[in-house]
N, C-alpha and C positions, 0 to 999 in steps of 0.2 A: 728374710721375708718371703712368704708364700702368697701366691695369687690364686684365689678361689672364686667360685660363683656363689651368689646368694641363693639359698634354696628356692626352687620354683621358678627361677629366671632363665634356666637353660636346660633343654632336653638333650641329654648326651646321646640318646639312642637315635635321634633324628639329626643331630649335629655333632657327630663324634669328633670331627676336625676341630671345632671350637673348644670342645671339652679337653682335647689333648694339649691345648695351649696353656692349660691351667696346671698348677702344682698339686691340686686336689679338686675332685668334683664332689659337690654336695647334692644329694638327691632331693626330690620333692618330699614333703613330710609323709611318713608312713604311719598309719593307724592300725589297730587290731583288725577292724572290719573294713571292707571296701566302702568308699564314700563317693557319691556323685557330686557332692559339693552343693553350692548354692545355685538357685535358678538363674538363668540369664535375665538381663544383662549383667555380666560379672566383671567387665573391664571398661574403663572410661578414661579418656585423656582430659587433662586440665591444663591451664596455662602454666602451672608450676610443677607438673609431674603427672604420674599415672595413678589412678585408683583401681584397686582390684578387690573383689570379694569372691575369690574362687571357693573358699570354704573347705580347704584341705581335701580336695578331690584326689583320690588315690585308689589303687587296686586292693589294698589291704595287705596284711603281713604275709599271708600264705601265698598269694599270687606274686607278690613282690619277690619273695625268696625263690620261688620256683621258676619264674619267668624273667624277671628284670635283673636281679642280682648277677646271675651268670653272664649275662651280656655286658653289664657294666664292668665286670671284672676284666674283660678283654680290652678295655680302653687303654690300659697301660699307665694309668695315673691312680693314685690312692683314692678310694671311695669313702666319703663320709655319708652316713645315713642320718637324715633328719627324722627324729622320732616325735610323734604327737599323740595326744589322747585327751580324754575328758574326765579322767580320774587318775589317781596315782597308780592303781592297778593296771591301767592301760599302758602307761609308760614302762612299767616293770615288765609286762608281758612282751611288748615289742622289743625292748632292749635285751631281754634275756635270750630271745631268739637269735640275736646277732652276736652273742658273746663268743661262740665258738666258730664263727665264720671268718676265715682268713681273708676273704675278699673285702671285709669291712675294716678300714683303718681307724675310724673314730665315729662316735655318735654325737650328734648335735640335738639337744633336747629343746624342741620348740615350745617354749613356755610363755609365748607372748603373741599368739596369732590374734589379730583384731577382728577376724572375720567369722568367728564361731562364738556361740553364746556360753559354752561351758568349758572353761579352761581352769585347771587348778591354780589357786592363788598363792599357795605356800611353796615357793620355789625351793626352799631348803628341804622340805619334806620329800618333794619329788626327786631331787638330786640324791638325797640320802638313800631313798628306796631303790633307785636305779643303781647307785654305787654298790649296793649289796649283792646285785645279781650279775654284774659284768666287770671285767677288768679292762674293757676298752676305754681309751681316752674319752672323757665326757666334756663337751662344751655346752654351756647353758646359754641359750639365746634369749636375751632379755628385752623387755618392752621399754621404749622411751617414755611411755606414759606413766611410769612409776613415779610416785612423789619423791623418792630418793633412790635413784638407780644404783648409786654406790653402796647403799645399805643392802639392796638386793644382791649385788655382786658379792659382798662379804658373806652373806648367808649361803650363797651357792658355793663359795670357796670353803666355808666351814663344813659344809655337807659332803664335800669330796669332789667337787668339780675340778677338772684339769685345765679349763680355760673358759673364756667368755666369747660370745658372738654378739656384737653390738653394732647396729640395732635392728630390730624388726620394723616393719612399717608402722605408721601411726594412724589411728582412726580419723577419717575425714569424710566430707560430704561435698558433692557437686550437683548442681541443679540444671535441668534442661532449660535452655534459653527461652524456648517458646512456652512450654507448659509449666515451668517452675516446679516440676516434680523431680525427685532424685533420679539421677542418670542410672544408678545401679538398682536392680530389683530389690536387693536387700536394704537399700537406703544408703547406709554408710559403707565404706571400704577402707582398705589400707593404702595410705599415700606413700608413694616412693618417688624417686627422682630428685631433681635439684633442691627442692624445698626441704628435703630430709637431711641434707648434708650438714648444715649448722647444728641441727639437733643431734646428729650422730657424733659430730666433733665434741659437743658438750658432754655427751654420755661417755665417750671414750676417755676424755680428759678427766672426768670425775672418777671413773672406775680405775684409771691408772694410778691416781693418787690414793685410792682406797685399798688396792690389792696388787699383789705381784703376779697374779695369774696371767698367762698369755692371752692376748685379746685379738680377735679377728674383727677388724673395723669394716663397717659397710653402711651404705646409705648415701645415695646420690653420687657415687663414684662414676665419673664420665671421662676424666682426663688423668694424666700422670700427676698433675698438680694436686688434684683431689686426693689421690692415693698418698702423696707425700704429706699432705696436711693431716691425714688420719694417722700416719706413722708418727709425725711430730706430736700429735695429741696423746700418743701412747700405745697405739695399736702395733702389734708385732707382725700381723698379717693383714691382708686386705681382700675383700670380696666385692665382686662386680655384680650388680643386679639389673635394674631397668635398662642400662646401656646396651645390654645384649639384644633387646628387642629391636633396636634401630641399627645396631652394628654388631653382627655376629663375630667379627674379628676384633672386638673391643679389647680382649685380653692382650693380644700381640701389640696393638697400638698403645695401650696404656702402659704396658711394660717398657716400651721404647721411650715414651714420653717421660716416664718416671726416671729412667736412666739419664735423660737429658736434664731434667730438673735437678737431680742429685749432683750431676757434674757441674752445673752452673753455680751451685751453692758450695761446692768443694767437698761433698760427701763421697767417700770412696765406695760405699755400698749402702743399700737401703737400711740395713740394721743399724747403721751409725746415726740415722736420723730419728730413730725411735725415742720418743720422749723429749725431743728438742724444745717443745713448747713449755716444758715444766721448769726451765731455768732461765727466765727472761732477764734476770739481773746479771747473768754471766754470758759472755759471747760464746756461741757454739763453735765458732771458728774465726780466724782472722780474715775478715772480708776484704782487707786491702791486698791480700795475696792469694792467688789460686795455686801457687807452687809450694810455698812453705807454710803449711797450715799449723797454727798453734793448737795445742790439745787442751780441752776443757771437759771435765765431767764425762758425760756419756760418749763423747767423741774421741776418747783417748786412743782408740784403735784406728782413727781415721787414716793416717798415713800408712798404716800397716796393711790396709785393705781387708 
């Protein structure tokens, strides 16, 4: 299991120490041209999480490659670049620019941003077009708002995706208590935080049953228990998002808490917990003994570590 950040939730150039606690760093989404994003207000807190409507603000591909990528390469952790666009050609252009860059370990295709109005709807077409121009590992970041996210996952797999990132934020609205007007200038924004966690679990669970692709699970991860549940639902790796805003050291803390949760349940390592939720009729381990664990299904290697 690897621990990553969710795209846009950690600035590695201003907080390199926090980024180095990760197993891979995911950049903010990069588009062909520079974008200022949506007008303020762009962030608002709610009782159940955070709303954001940043709108893919970024310096554009040319400035990113010239100024940002060389500095990110010095972090000492693999760099995943989040790729965005408003047409298939946009995704192809940006992805092709990174194909020969040794600094880039993988590409995450942001196919699900809720804060822009023009996002290609055909996930399979985008993935197939990008697959044709790069040999980099491709992770498709999918929306929880899809009517059948598992079907979308299968389309991404058939088109050549190497993995899935689940999930992006979901569109939501918050009103000012006094004026009853939207808190965000754009009106709606993407909801992240605790309220997203059950939705993320459902999406990961469904996609694990539909595909064998590696899954990076994200959405409301604030504790080691949260990370464990995503693994059990079928995620292979876990990404931290909103938690970084209140706790820059979240990666170290969550990693430690996850180790404690795993030990309490008798798992020798995180990978042994992957998919535990998919076999409810068979015990994952012998809960009467923490020393002599029986072996069942996905936990066959438990005692071997």
